C-alpha positions, 0 to 999 in steps of 0.5 A: 513513553512513560505511562500507565497501561489503560484501555484507550476508550469505550470502543474495545476492553483491554486485552493485553494478549492482542494488545486491544484497548492498549494505551500509555497514558490514554494518549499513546497507541503502540502497534507491532506488526511482522510478516514472514513468508516461506516458499520457493520459486522457479525463478532466481532469488529475488528475480520476480520481486517488485517490492522492498518487502517481497519474498525474495529468497527460497526458504524464509524471508523476514519480510516486515518488522514494523513498530508504530506509535499513534498519538492523539493530542485532542479530538482534532490532532493525531500524529503517526510514526512507523519504524520498519525493517526487513532482512535483505538478500545480504542478511542485513537489517534494512530499516528506515522510518517510513513515515512520521506525520501529524494530521489535523482534522475537522478544519473549515470546509470539512478539510483535513491537513497532513504534514510530515514524511507520509505516503501520498494518497494515489489510488488504493495500494499506494498508501498501504504497508505490508501488514495491510497488503491483501496479497503477500507481494506488491503489485506490478504496476505499484512497484514499477511506476510509483517505487518498491517502497511506494512514493514518499514525500516530505511535505503536506497534503490537504483534502476535503470534499468538493461537491457540496450539497450531493444527494443522500448516500453520495461523498467525494474527497479531493486530496492533493499533496506536494513535497520533496521526494527523499533519497533512498541512497540504497545500493541497487543491483546491477542492471543489464546494460540497456540504452536508457536507465529503467530507474530514470522515470522514478520521481526524485526531487519533488512531486505533486500529487492528486486524487479525487474519489467519489463514492455511492452508498445506495443502501447500508450494505453496498458501496460503489467507488470510482476515482482518478489520480495524477502524480507530476515531478522531476525524475531521476533522469533529471527530466519529467514524469507524469503519472495518471491513474483510474481506480474503482471498487465494488463492495458488498456485505450481507444486510444488517452489517454497516461496516465497509471495513474488512479489518474491523469486521471481517465477517462475510463480504465481497470487493472487486477492486481495479486500477489503471496506470499511465505514465509518460516519461522523459529521459536521457542517456550518458551520450545525451540523447533524450526520449520519451517513453509511455507505458501502462499497468493494470490490475483487478482483484476480487476478494470474498470473505466467508460468513465465519470470518476466518477465511477470505479468498482472493484472486488478482490478475495484472499486466504491466507493459514493457520498453526495451530501450530501458530493459523493462520487459512486458509482464503478466501475473495471476495469483490466487490466495487464501487468508485464514484467521484461526481464532479472534483470541490470538493476533495471527493469520496465516496466507498461502499464495500461488503466482504464475508469472510470464514475461518475455524476458524470463518466460514462465515461472511459478511461485508458491508463498506461505505468510505468517502474520502478527499484528498486536496493537490497539483495536480503536484505529485513529483516523490517519 
């Protein structure tokens, strides 16, 4: 990591306060992310959390401490590494290297190859780290069906456009991934005794994942997307799990604004995003009884960024079906939230969120969380 700290290029000037333009030797780009939540819930501590980085206690939760490095080896090869930690309910420093991979760009047929440990593409939420979440917590369907830390693979992902000679404004992309699923080796909380384990449906050993997304930009300030995803593999019950998803997004900006990235250009915009999930999985209990289950999940969210670029308002609705035999109850949640960026000269933002939770297992619960977030690093994001 030795090297002179320099500006990373023409896209933004050097700013040591925000980390913008900072690089080591002109090819290595550091980034630091920190998220902490403060609030309370009417439920027991940790009872409503579905993601590894969710707020899980009354008072302060250190949700995410993340240090990442991006490296650029010429115009066609980039590499990324993410070290991530949190303070858990037992006040232990729980950390791991969540992702580390290389990406090879500009391959034949406009294709791209990713290799290493990574989150494969499956809809929208699956590939995000906590600092990129729209809301303070993980989504119900993603947490239950893909895991509390997203589905992770040791392997490769190949992506390329499929439909050639599309009319102007149309683009598509197919991503196909295959690899081994890492063993978390974490101590789980004791579960209520049920005929079948709720963890049995999660992928283990290996998984194959595919995602196809088609987008249409009728004019420079509007984009429509629709796509489908699938994941197949061996599960914790030593049987098979099949997961299918549909995703769609509408994105609008005022005339004259060409960017569809609200992080790079956080001015006025409207985004409406929806994902649907259907999972079929086989399982077996200690007596050798085999069963097959099907569950369903969905969320829809809408975000409006005010013209100043300092405030974004969010609203999310979610649903996940239940299976009594595995101890998973039907649940739905409504979450309004507001994000505030006080100034561009400081790399911080604040978020406040309210959750109304309902489930047959615990009834009605209410939670209020306020989050402080800091992101220090290069504003010239490399292609992941």
